[in-house]
N, C-alpha and C positions, 0 to 999 in steps of 0.2 A: 621826335625831340622837342621839348618845349622851347619857345623861342629865347628864353632867358638861360638856357643851360649851354655851357661850352662844349662844342665837339671834342672828342678825346681820340688820340691815335696812339697805339702801343707797338713797339717794335721789340720783339725777342731777340737777344743776342747770346749765341751758346759757343762756348770754347770746345771746339771738337779735336783740338790739338793736344799735345803732350807738354807744353810750357805754359807759363802765365801768358795771358793775353791782355793787352792794355786797350780799354775803351775810353775814349774820350769823347765828351759831350760838349759840342759847340752850340751857341756861341759863348758859352761859360768857360771853356778850356778845363773843365773838371776832369779828372782822371780817375778810373775805377778798373781795378785788376781782377780778372777771371781765373780761377783755377781750372785745370783740364776738367771737363764734363759739367763744369758750371753754367747756369744760364742766368742773365740778368734781364730786365725789361725797361726800355727807355719809354717814357711817358711825354707826351706833348699835348697841349691844350690850344685848340684853335679859337679863333675870334668869331662871334656870332654875327657880326655884321662887316660888310666890306670884304676883303680878300681872307678867306677862312685860315689858310697857312701863309702868313704875310711874308716869310723869309725866303720864299722860293719863286722862281721865275715862272712856274706853272701853278694854277689854283689848287691842284688836287694832289699835291706832293707834301705830306707832312714830315718827311724824312729825306735826307740825302746821305748816302754812306759811301766812306772812301775805305779801301782796304790796303794796307801795306804789311810787310813781314812783322808779325807779332803785334799788330796794332789795327784797331778799327776806330774810326772817327765818324760819329753820327752827328750830322747838322739837323737839329730839330727846328723846325719852322714855325713853331706856335708862340703863343704868348708867354708860357711857362714850361718847363721841361726839367725832368728829373730821372734819376735811375732808382730802380727796386730790385729786389730779389723776385723769384716766381710767386711768393706769397704776399708781395706788396709792401714789404719792409724797406724803407729807403736806404740806399747805399750811398755813404758819404763820399766826398771827394777825398783822393788818396787811400781809398780802401784796399789794402795789401799792396801798395806801392813798394816796390823794391827800396832798400835801404841805399844802394849805390847808384 
């Protein structure tokens, strides 16, 4: 990897359940809702100098994941993070958010 290129980490999240699954991306608090059988990809970019994944207590952990009933929270520890579908199309905050 060239010295000026940021390291990239990707985490695939698949909804294997039968209901909508809420994926929250921290530290932004953005919510993205997956249909049953759907997969999203969380991307984060590390730093080229200093601690690669600055948001974590360990230097080699680009993500921390918390799971609760019907919800997954991904803490992305890079400089910039976002969510896409498996084809790389960005998924906006509030995607499929239930109305109630």
